[in-house]
N, C-alpha and C positions, 0 to 999 in steps of 0.2 A: 092514500097516503103520500105525505108530502117526500120529496128528494132526501132531505136533510134526514128526516126519521130516516128513511130507509138506509142510507149511508150509516146511521148512526148503528144501524142493526138489532136495536133490544126491542124492536117493534117486528120483526120478524117471523112470521111461522116456521115452523119444522119442515115443511113443504117448501117453502120459500129457500131457506137455507140449505136445504137438500138439491133443488133446482141450482141453484149458484154454482155449491161445490160440486155437482157433476158435470155443470155446462165448463168450468174452470178445468176439471179433468179432463174432459175430451178434448177441449183445446190444446194442454198438454201433451196429450198421446199423439194428437194429429200431427203436431209441431215436431214431434219427434218423428214420427212415418214419414215426414216431407222430409226431413234432415238426412234419415237414414235412406231414404229413397234416392236422393238427390246429391250423396256423399261425394262422388266423384268428380262432380261438376263443382262443389265448394274447395274441393282438393285442387282441383286446377285452377281455380281462381289465385291462389296463392301459390309460386314455387319455392319449392324448397332451397333451388339455388340457381341463379343465372347460368349462362355459358362458359364464363370464366371461373365459375365459384367462387365470384368474389361475395356478391351481396346476397343476404340469405332473407328470405322472406318478401321478394321484390312481387310488387304485384304485375300478373302476365296482362298485355293488352291484347293479343290473340290467345286464345285456348286451347285451339286445334293447331298446329303447328302445319303449313302447307307442305306438299311432296318434295317441292324444292328445297327447302328448308331440312327436309330430313335429308335428303341428297349431300347438302354440304356438311353435314355432321360429321 
């Protein structure tokens, strides 16, 4: 089967269509599990406010503050 026939979809068998559908479904479920698993990491990437409370949504350069930075607060 040529690639253009495959992408057109008219020559797909039911088995091929089911394989493509479930592969895509597994990809979506895997992505959701990864996002849920690392949600704390992704939350720490974007800060809700900086130290002065002025800027919102700024990217953090260091996700884990050092102990000396925590003592100064």
